[in-house]
N, C-alpha and C positions, 0 to 999 in steps of 0.2 A: 875767444873761441871756446874756452872751457866753460864759461857761463852760459853760452848759447847751447852747448851740448847738454849741460845739466838741465836747462829749461825744457828741452825737447824730451829728455829722459823722464822727467816728471810727468809730462803730458801723456806719454805713451805707456807709463807704468800701469798695469791692470789694477782695478779696484781690489782691495784685500777681501778675501772671503769672510762672510759673517761668522762670528764665533757661535757655533751651534751647540756647544757644550759648555757647561759651567760647573766647576768642581763643587762637590758637596763635602761637608764634614759632619761627623757625629759629635753631639754633646749630650751624653746620656741617651734618652729616648728621642732627642730632637735632631733634626737635620738643619744644618746651617749653610747659608750662601754668603760667601765673601764677595766684596767688590760690587755692591749695589750703590747706585748713584741716584740722588734725588735733587731735581732742579740743578743738575750739573755739579753738585757737591758730593764729596765722598772720598774714598770708598767707605761704605758702611757694612756691618755684619748683620744680616737679617736671618730670622728663623723662617724656614720654608714651611708654610701651613696651608695645605690644600683644603682643610676644613674651615678656614677663616674666610668669611665673606669679603672683608675689606683688608687692604694693606694698612699697616699701623706704623707709627713713628714714636720712638721714645720721646717723652716730653723735653728732655734736654737737647735732643737733636732738632726737634721742632723749634726750640728757642734759637738754636744756632743758625737755623735757616730763616729765621724771622717770621715763622708761621704763627698765626693766632687762630684759636678756635672761632669758627663763624656759625656753627650750628651743632645740634646734638643728633646722634644716631643711636639706635638700639643694637647693641652687640650681643651675640649669642655664644655662650660657652657650654661646656658639658653639664654645668650645674645651674643653667638658667640664663636669663638675659638681664642687662643693665644698660642705662644710658651712658654715652661717652661723647666727649667733645670731638669735633672733626673739622677738617679744612680740606682745601683742594690744592694740589701741586701741579706744576706745569708738566713734569715728566718724571718717570721712574725707569731706570735702565739696569738690566742685568745682562752681562755679556754684551751682545749687540742687539738685544731685544729691548725695545722702548715702548712704553705705554704712555699716552698723552692725557692730560687733564684728568688726573686720578684723585679720587677721594682717599684721604688718609685719616685714620682714627688716631688721636693724640692721647697716648696712655703710657703708663709705666710698663716697660717690657724688661723684666729682670734679666740681666747679663747680656742682652742683645740691644742693637740699635733700632730694630724694628721687626716687622713681620711682613713677609711677602705673601699676600693673600690672593683670593680668586679674582678680584677686580683687576689684577695685573695678569694672572696666569691665563684667564679665559680668552685672552686675545690671541693665544698661540696654541699650536699642537705642542704638547710637552710630554716628556717621559722622565720618570724618576728611576734611575738605574742604581740599585743598591749593591750590585756586584762590583761595578767600577766606580761607584760613588760619583755619579755625574747627573746633572740636570740637563736633559736634551731639549732644545727649543727649536722647533721647526726642522727637526733632523730626520733623515732617512737612513736606512730602512727601519720600519717598525718591526719588532720581533714577532715570531709566532707565539701564540698564547691563546688565552680564552677571551674571545671578543664578545662583549656585552653591550646592549644599547645604553647610551648615556642619557640619564635623566638629571634634573636639577632640583635642588631644594634651597630656596633663598640664595640662589647664585652659586651654590656648591655642587660638585659633581656627585651623582648618586647612581648606584647600580643595584639591581635586584638579584639577591641570592635566595632562592626558594621563596618564602613568603616575606622575607625582609627587604626593606628599602634602606640601603646603607650608604652613608656619606663617606666618600674616600678621604681619609684623614691622615696626613703625614705627621700630625702632631699627637696622635693617639697612641698610648703605650700598649693597648690591648683592644680586642674586639669588645666594644661597649654596646650593650643592648638596653634600650629604653622600654621596649615592650616585646611580647612574644618570646621571652627567654625560655629555653628548654629547662627541664629539671637539672639542677646543678648540685649533685651530692658532694658532700665534703667541702662546701663553699665556706670561705673565710670572710669575716667582716673586715672591710677596709674603708678608708675615707678618701673621697675624690676631692682634690683641690683645684680650683680654677678661679678666673677673675671674678666670677659671681659669688665666690665663697666656697665653703666645704659642704659636702653632703655624704651620708652613709651609703655604702654599696656592698655588694657581695662579689668576691673574686673566686674563680675556679678554673678548671681546665676542661675544655670541650674536646672529647675524644676524637671526633671527626667533624670537619667543616667541609661539606660537599657542595660543589657547583659544577653542573654539567657532568662530564665523565671523569672529572678530577676531584681529588679531595686532599685536604691538609689534615695532619694528625696533631693532637695535643696542642690545641690553640688556646692561649690564655684569653679568658672572657671575664668581663665585669658586667654585672647586672645592676642597673640603676633605674628602677621604674619611673617613667615620666610620661604620662598620657597626653601631655600638651605638646609634645614634640611632633613635628611634621614627619620626620624620618624615624625609622625603627632603631637605628643605631649608627655606630661609627666603625668603618672598616679600616684598620691600620695598614699603611702601605708596606710596613716592615714584615708582613706575612709573605711577601712576594719577592721574587728576584728583581722584577721591575714592574712599574705601572705606567701605562701610556694613556693619555687623555686627548681625544681629538674633538674639540667642541664643534668645529665646522662639519666634520664627518658624522657627528652624533654617536660616537662609540668609544668604548674603553677597552684596552687590552691588559689583562692580568697575566703575568708570566710567573707561574709557580716556581719555587726554588728547585723542586724535583717533581716534574709532572708525572704523577702516578695515576694510571688508568685503573678505574674500578673494574675488577674482573668478575664476570658473572660465573656463578657456580654451575658446573656442567651437570646436565640431567643424565638419567640412565641411558636415554636414547643417544646422547652425544658421546658417551664414553665408548671406546673401542671394546670389542668383545674380549673376554679373558682368553689368554692363551691356554691351549689344552696341553697339559703335561702328560707325557707318556713314560712309562717305566722302561728302562733299557731291556731289550730282549735278552733272554737267558740263553 
């Protein structure tokens, strides 16, 4: 009787709700996702990189999974592009979100097991919440914020801010501009390091970054001229309280940390008339 009761209880037990949030952790300027599974094996620790076109696996993890490179792909970094070996995996899972038949680049990923890139993320509506340190996948409701049309560049999410087309990049330490950089007084020389090597650049602080009726103040910016890039630069998600990308809806929501409205200066006609002062009667 006890076995029969248990059997019926299992049949009637409702399906567990999908895990719509995945914890994030900081490692310097990077965002990490724990608990990523590849081909049913894991859990692995991945770098979350919205600016990466493909998901990547550390070479040691690829060997553990029995993966061998079957072709070469061209990978793009902040300092250029270079060929890299790649293979395909049956599935990649984060939380309850699974993408099937995924290309993975096999490369050394210092300190991490891999990179969770756009060929995984673009299957879902996702939000990067830097206040609560959560990755939301197919979660509601989306926050109020600045809604912008979603464009793409080599599979990566792009928004327009003024004349710039910027890739939304969770792996960028600053606003990086490849062209159309404004004058940057007091800029300091720095070296940008990436998979494609090192390159010289200039680092400064942008007094105001304006979009719509909102603006951010004192934004760190790096200028590295590169006329061959399709995009004008990289927009770091760390500038915002949260960033939400909806590939199916074709839009992005940027939630500023402190949404400040730019106030217009009142004209003389807008100002109230001055009060007339009268001396007390004697």
